[in-house]
N, C-alpha and C positions, 0 to 999 in steps of 0.2 A: 461206768461207761462214759465216755466223753461225748460233748455235744456234737462234735464232728462225726462220731460214729452213728448219731441218729439221723444224720442229714441222707437223703437218698443220693446214690451215686448218679454220675452223668448217663451211664447205661440205662439205669432204671428210669431216670427221665425221659430218655428216648423211647423206651418201650411204652411208657404212659401215654406220651403224645401219639404214638403210632396207633395205639389202641383206641384212643379218643377219635382220630381221623377215620378209622375203619368203622367206628360206631356211626359217625356222621355220614359216611359213605352208604351205609346200610339204611339210614333213615332216608336219605335222598332217594335211594333206588327202591324203598319199600313202596309198593302199590297202595298201600292205606294212605300215606303221606302225599304221594303223588295225586291220589284223588282229592285229597283236601286241599290241596293247592290248587287244583283245577276248579274246585267248587268256589273257592275264594275268589278266584279271577272272574268267575262267571257272576257272582253276587255283586262284586264291584261294578260290572258291567251293567247290571240290572239296575242298580241303584243309580248309576249315571244315566241310563236311559230314562227311568221314572222321574228323576228330576228335571230331565228336559221336557218330558211330557207335562208335568206339574207347572213348569214354567211357561209352557205354550198354553195350557188351559187358563192360568192366570191372565196371561195376555189377551185371550180371546174373551174371556170374562170382561175385563175391562174396556175391550171394543165393543162388546154389547152394552155395556153402561156409558159410553162415550156419547157426548153432545158432538155438535158439528165442529166447534172450534177445538175440542180434543182429538177428533178424526182428522183435522188439518195437519195438526202436530204429527200425528202417526203417519201420515201419507209422507210428509216431508223427512220423516226419520226412517222409515221402512222402504220408500219407494225412491225418494230423491236422493237421500244420503245411502241407500243400500243397506241398511243395517239387517243383519240375518233374521229371517222369519219364516216361519213354515209356510207352505203352500196353502194349508186350510185357513190359517190366520190372515194371510194376504188376502185370500179370496173373500174371505168375511168382511174384512176391513174395506175393501173396494166395493162390496155390496152396499153395507151400510152407508159408506161415503156417497154412492150414486143414488141411492134412496133419497138421503137428504136433499141432494141437488134437485131431484124430480119431484119433491113433494107437491107442488102446484098441480101436477097432472093427476093426483087423487081424484079432482073432480071430474076428470074425463076418463075414469075407470082403469087408472093405473094399476098393473098386477104383474107379478113376476112370471116369466116363462120357464120352460123346462131348463134352457140353456143358462148357466149361471150368470152370465152378463147382459141379459136381454129382459126387456119388460114390454108390455103391450098396453096400448090405450084405445079408445075408440076410434082415433083417426091415424095413428101411425105405431110401429114398432120402434123401440129407442135400445140402442147397445152403447156400452163405453169400450174404450180401446186405450191401452197404455202405449205411448209412442217411444221412439228410441231415445228422445230427449227428456223423458219422465214427465212430459206433459201428458194431459189426459183429454180425450176426444169423445164427443157425444155422436153418434151416428143415428140417423133418423131414416126409416123407410116407410113411406106414405101409403095408405090405403088407395087402391085406383077404383075408379067408377065402374069399370067393366073388367070382370075376371078374366078375360080373354088377354088381358095385358097384365104386366107386372112392372114392378118398379125395384130399384136396387136401394141398398143403404147408402145415404149421402153423409160423408163426413162433414158436418155443420157447424159445430161449435168446439173451440179449442179452449180447455181451461187449464192454467198454469197456477197450481195451488202453492207453489214458493212465492211467486210475484204476485199472488193474489189478483189474477187478470183474467179476464174472458174475451176471446176474439172470435167473430162470426166469419166464416169463410165466404166471401161475398161472390166468388165466382159460382158457388153452389146455390146461392139465391137466385141468382141470374139463370141458372140451370133450371131451378125450380119454376121459374116463369115460362122456360121453353118447353118444359114437360106438360105444363097447363095448356099453353096457347099453340104451340106446333104439334106436339105428340097427343094432345087431348086425352091423356090418361088421367087427369084430374079435372074436377069441375071448379068453376070459379067459387062457389060457395066453400069447397074444400079448401082451396088457397085461403080463403078469409078465415076460416076457422083454424087452419094450421098456423096461419100468421099470428092469430089471438094466442094460439096455446105457447108458441115459441116466445112471443113477447112477455106471457107469464113468467117462463123460465127466466128471461133476462132480468125482469124486475125482482124476481126471487133472489138471484145471485148477487145483484146489487145490496138487498137486504141482508145477505150473508157475509157482506164485507168486501165483495169482489168490485175491481174496476172493470166495468164493461165498456168495452172501447167501440166507439161510434161505428155503426154499420148500416147498411142498407135495410137490414131487417128490423131495427129499432123503429117503433111507432111513436116513442116519446119525445121525438126531435122532429123539427121542421125539415122538410128537403131541401137541401141548397147544395146539389151533388152534381159533379161531372162524370160522365161516363164515356168510354170510348169503345165504340163497337167496330169489329172487323168487317162489318158490312157497308158498301157503298149506299150513297143514297140514290136509289133509282127514280126515274120519271113516274114509274108506277106507283110507288110508295107515296112519292109527294102528292100525285093525283088521288089517290085515296084519302090521304089526309085531308087534303084541300075539300074534297067533296063532302066528307063528314063533318068538318067545321063550316061549311056553308050552309048546312042543312040544320045547323043548331044556332039558336040565338045566343047560347052562352059561350060559343066559340068563335074564334077568328084565326085566320091564318094570313100571315104577311112576309113578304120578300124584303129582306132588309138588305142584301146585297148578294152578289154572285154566289150561288150555293149556300147563302145563309138565309134562315127562316126563322121565324117567331110564331109560335102557336099559342095563342092565348086560350086558356080553359076557364071554366067558372071558378067564381071566388078569387079571380085575378092571379091564378096559377099560371106559369109560363114554362114552355118548353123551348129552349133555342136549339136549332140544328146547324151544324156547320158541316157541310158535305166536303169531303176530300176525295183524292184519287181512288184510294181502296179501303177507306174507313169512314166512320161519322163519329162526329163529337157532339155529345148532348150536354146541355146544362138543364137540369130540372129545379125549379123553384116552386115550392108549395105554398108561397106567400104565408109564412109562418105557421101555417097548418101542419099539426103533428100527424105524421103518417110514415109508414115504411113504403118501399120500393114495391113490395107485393101489393099492397093497398092502392097505390098510384096506378099501376099498370093494369090491375083487374078493373080499376073503374075507367080507364082510358084505353081499351084493347086496341083501337086503331092505331095507337102509337108503339106497339110491341114490335112491329116489323123493322122499325129503326134500330132495335136491339137483337132481335132474334131472326133468324133465317127462316 
């Protein structure tokens, strides 16, 4: 028999291929193999899910172990740069970050509340808030002297972890003076203690490497500030200031020019008053005495009507 006789014919080859294709079709449609394929797909999905969970757990573990400098890096990475992170890890990171910022308040009973972003102290509640520009705000709700009244959270301090800067919202500081003097929901001693606590925070921020911008709240600098009040200087306000200064040997009141007055306080501190048609311009000079605007006005409440209605 020749070699050509041993080779399969074209028809035999076609029949073999058809048989193979039919066998493959049977395997594809076989319920057993279909179930195996489904199980394989599910296991791959489970593996992917577990790997994501492991990755998230490793991140949360690293956040637990991180110092403040490392938390700053994480803030920039996951908040500012918006790198993907689980909500649990993000919440944990912000909690650890906030606690490191608030550490000085341990001395006044800092403790977490049920709300994930809030803490309480002896004198106020504090919470954090992420802003649209990815900066970070600390909000404070001061305790009141009379339970019949209530206070709102004040958006007081803005922190920029990218630029490493801290800024105080000065209009809120002035509002705090008004709540004490006009609304009378805080006592003078409360304002004094709140002033101290907030300045402890500002000092701590500096120690953490932040640039704390000059503000009316800062009591580490002398006051040499100009303030613009939207209140006109009335005759009654001037009369009340004049009477108070004349009753004290430490004070004096001088008219410099039309609608311009100088109030001399103790230790050579001065307040220059420039009355305008519908506003008042003030220049406060504490004569190199380090004090905040809260400290200043609580010591000289008869000057508050120049600023607060």
